[in-house]
N, C-alpha and C positions, 0 to 999 in steps of 0.2 A: 781500773781505779785503785789507787793506793789506799792503805788503811787511813793515813792522815786525811785524805780527801773524803773518805767515808765519814770519819768523825766530824769533820767540818760541815759536810752536808747534813748530817743528823742534827747537829747543834743548830744550824740555820732553820731546818724544818721544824724543830721544837719551838724555836723562838717565834716563828711565824704562825704557829698553830696554838700555842699556849700563852695566853695573856696573863698578867699578874693576878687578876681576880681568879682565874682558873687554877693557877699554881697555888694560891692560898687555899682554895677549896680542896685540893688533892694533897696538900702538904703532909697530912698525917699518914696517908697511904704511901707516899714516897718514902717517908721515914720508916714505915713498916717494911717496905721493900728493901731498903738499905740494910735494915737489921736482919732480915731473912738472908740476904746475900752474905752478910758478914758471918752469920751463924753457920752457913753452909760452906764457908771457906772460899767465898767469891764465886763468880759465875762458873769457872772451870773446876772449882773445888781444890785448887792448888795452894791456896793460902791457909794459914792457921785459922781454924774456926774461932769465932769470938767467944764461944761458950755461954753467950747470953741466952737465958731462957725466954722464949717468946710465948706470949699468951695472946691468941688471936680471937678464938670463938668464945663467946660468953655462954653458949649452950651448944650441945651436939647438933649436927646437921641431920635431920631426919627426912628421908625421902620416901614418899609413898611408892613402893615398888610392886604393889599388887596389880596384876594384870586385870583389866576390866574390859567389858565390851561396850562399844558405842553403838547406839541403835542404827546409825547410818553407815558407819565405816568399819564395823567389826572391832578388832582389837585396837586399842590406842596406846601410845607411849605415855607412861606416867610423867606428868609435868608438875605435880603438886608438891611444893616444898613446905614442910611443916616447921 
């Protein structure tokens, strides 16, 4: 499969899976993704980075990483996000 064929296939797949209502709903996320890629110098990092300062999180991500015992299964993997 040639690169042009892969690009065409990907575009067709997106068109069949993502309707206009869905695209509107994820529009801000797509914009953020494009900004992140530009700030990183593109997917391969070979382009000049945009220099744009990105602010994503409004608060730090805190994960409960304290090991705890479950009465039935012993130790459990922390899954609580604060």
